[in-house]
N, C-alpha and C positions, 0 to 999 in steps of 0.2 A: 518244471520243478520250482518250488518257491521256498522262501525262508521267512519265518516270522519271528517276532520278538515279543515275549510276554512281559508283564510288569514285574518289578523287582521283588518287593516284600509281599508274599502271599499271606495276607492276614486272615485269621479265622472268620472275621466278620465279612470279608469279601468272598471267601471260598470255604463254605462250611464243610466239615468232614463228611466223607461218603464212604460206603463199603469198598469203593474202587481205589481208595488210598492204601498203598502198600506201606508207606511211611508217612507220618504226619508230625511235624514239629510246630509247636505253638509257643512262641516266646522263649525258646530254649537258650539259656546262657550256661557257660561252664567256666569255672575259675579254679586254678590250681594254686595251692599254697605250700611252699616248701622253703625251709631255711629262713623263715621270716619274710620271704618275698612272695608277692601275689602276682600271678599271671592270668590275665583275662583272655582265655582262648577263644570263646564263642560269646557273641552278644546278640540277644533278641532274635534268634533264628526263627523265621516263619517260612515253612516249606512243606509242600505236599509232593509225594512221589506216586504217580498213578500206577496201578497194577499193570504189568506187562510192558512198562516203559523201560528204556535204557537211558539212565540219567548219569551224566558225568559231572563230577565236582572238580572245578578248576580254580586256581588262584595262586598267588605267590607262595613260596616256601614259608611255613610257619603260620599260615592263615587259619588253620583249624580244620582243614579238609579231613585229615585222618582222625582228628579228635571227634568230629561229627560222626564219622563212620563207626568209630569205636563206641560212641554213645548209643548208636542204633543197635550195636552188637552186645550191649550191656557190659562192655569192658571199661567204660567210664560212666560216671553218673552226673547228669546235669545238676547244676546248683540252683536253677530256676527254670520255670516253664514246664511244658508237658510234651512228652515224646511217645508216640504210639507206633508199633510195628505190627502190621496186619491186625489192627484193632486191639492189640495187647500191649502191656508194658514191655519194655525191652527184656526184662528178666523172664516174663512169661514166654516171650517169643524164643528166648534162648533155651529155656527148659523144654519147650515143645519142638525144638529143632526146626524152627520156622525159616531159618536162613543158613546159608553156607558162607564161609569167610575165606577169602584167598589173600594171603599176606604178601608183602613185597618180595620176600624170599620164599622159595618152595617149601623149606622146612621138612624135607623128606628124611626118613631114617636110612642111612647108607647100607645097613645090613638087611634091609627088606627090599624085595623086588618091587617093580612098579605096581603089580597087582596087589601085593601084600601091603604096600603103603596105602592104596585106595581102600583096602578092606579093613585097615586098622580101626577106624571109628565104629565100623559095623561089628567087629569082634568085641570091642569094649562094651557095646550095647547088648551083646548076647544074641545077636541075630544068627539063625542057623547057617552053617557053613555053605550049604548049597545055594542059599539066597545071596550070601556074601559073594560067592564066585560069579553068580549071574549078574549081580549089580556091577561088580568090578569090570566084568567083560563088557557090559552095556555102555558104561560111561567112559572106559578107555577107548572103546570104539567110537563114541561120540566125539572125542577130542582127537581122533585119528591115530591112536596108539595101540590098537588091538594086537598088532604083531610084536609089540615091545613089552608085553606084560611080564615076561620073565627077566627083563633087564634090570640091573641095579642102577640107582641114581648116578653113580660115577661112570656108567656106560651110556648115559643120555646127555644130550646137549642141554644148555640152560633153558632154551625154549621148550624142549620136551619135558624137562623136569617141572616147569611151570604148568604145562598141560596136565601132568599127573596130579599136581596140587588142585587144579580146577576139577578134575574128575573126582578127587577125594571130597571136595566141597559139595559136589552134586550127589554123592552116593546116598545121602539121606533123603534125596528128592525134595529139597526145599522149594518154596515158591519164590524165594528172594536170594539173590547172590550178591554179596558185598565183596568188592575187590579194591585193595589198597595199593594202587600203582604197581600192579604185578609185572609189568613189562619194562619198568623204568631202567633196569640195569642191563637190558639186552641191546644188541646192535640193531641198527635201523632195518636191515634186511629181515632179521628174525622177528622183529617187532611188527613189521608189515604183515608177515605170514600169520602171526598170532592174532593180529587185528582181524584178518579175513576169517580165521577159524572162530574167533569169539563172536563176530557179528553173525556168522552162519549158525552157531550154537544158539544164540539168543533167538533167532528167527525160528529155529526148529523146535525149541522147547517152550516158548512163551513165558520164560522166566522174567521176573523183574530184576534188573541189574542196576546197581549203584557202583560207579567206577571212579576212583580217584586218579587224577593225572595232572602233570604239568605241561602236557603237550596239547597245543591248540588243534593241530591237524588230527591227532588221535581222538580227542574229545568229539570233534565234529564228525569224523568218519564213523565212529561207533554209535553215536547217540541219537536218540529221538528228542532229548532235551539236554541242554548244558546249563548247569548252575554255576554262575560266576560269583566268587567270594572275594571280599576285601581283605587287605592286610589285617593282621591281628589287632584287635579282637575280630574274629571272623564274623562277617555279616553277609547276608545274601544281597549282592548288588543287583543281579538281574537273572532271570530265567529265560533262556533263549530256545525256542522251538527249532528243531532241525527237520526239514522236509526235503529229502533228496529222492523222493519217489519210492515206490514199492519194490520189493524183491531184493536180490543180491546187490551188494555195493562193490563193484570192482575198484581196485586201488586208484585207477585213473579218474574216478569221480572227483578226486581231490583237485583236479584241474578244471572242473566245471564251474561256470559262473555262479550257480546257486551255492556250491560249496564255499567258494571264495567269499561270497557275500555273508554267509554265516560266520566264517572265520574272522572276517572284518568286524562283525558285530561283537564277537567274543573279545577281540583285542580292544575295541572301543570300551566295552564294559570293564575290562581289566584296568584300563587307564582311569576310567571314572571312579573305580574303587579306591584309588589312591587319594581321592579327595577327602576320604575319611581320616587320613593321617593328620 
């Protein structure tokens, strides 16, 4: 097993856009203005996310990780640069339901069962009920909750609730899954279990995943690539490739020399990012 480190700023001139790019950012900057104050959240982001990759965004709090994810999802609009999602603008990608989004909190309706929470966006789209039920059963099964479809959120653990929210994000069968630190509020044991589930889900589905986290072990365990960002304004400091071999990743891979080498590279890049201050 080996670990490799890629160059930091992936400029369009160095890496032209290809159909294999699930996401491409070219000189993306984003500024917020409120109450007479201006906040520079992102600065000159150049990044490509290959289709089928699992890419984690990591950096200190307030560095713009979530802002970048929200810009991809058309929840924020860049003030400079160009951002493409599956070859479309973020707005076009949103309207075509090209991605699913998992928030930090599950955001489930307490009066709806797990199955009916998953079915909700399908109901709103007017999908026939039989297909709604089939998809809900399929994706609850994929996240290991087929036998809990009639349970209400208050009858599920925090980790199970988050798995329901993942199933809901997948129900439109998007090619891209955006995840904003979905396991951050969970205990370490539950987080480990969900990391196993998520890595298996990614391998089974061939999805492109973009995952925001503050945890170096989580980023390295889940990912094929880790994007290290600087303190605000967020810049791409380095893109680190993760090669831990094919197939399943048991949790004890985190003790392997290759894993520790990648984690060390992420820590070094995080320290280097502070030179921007």
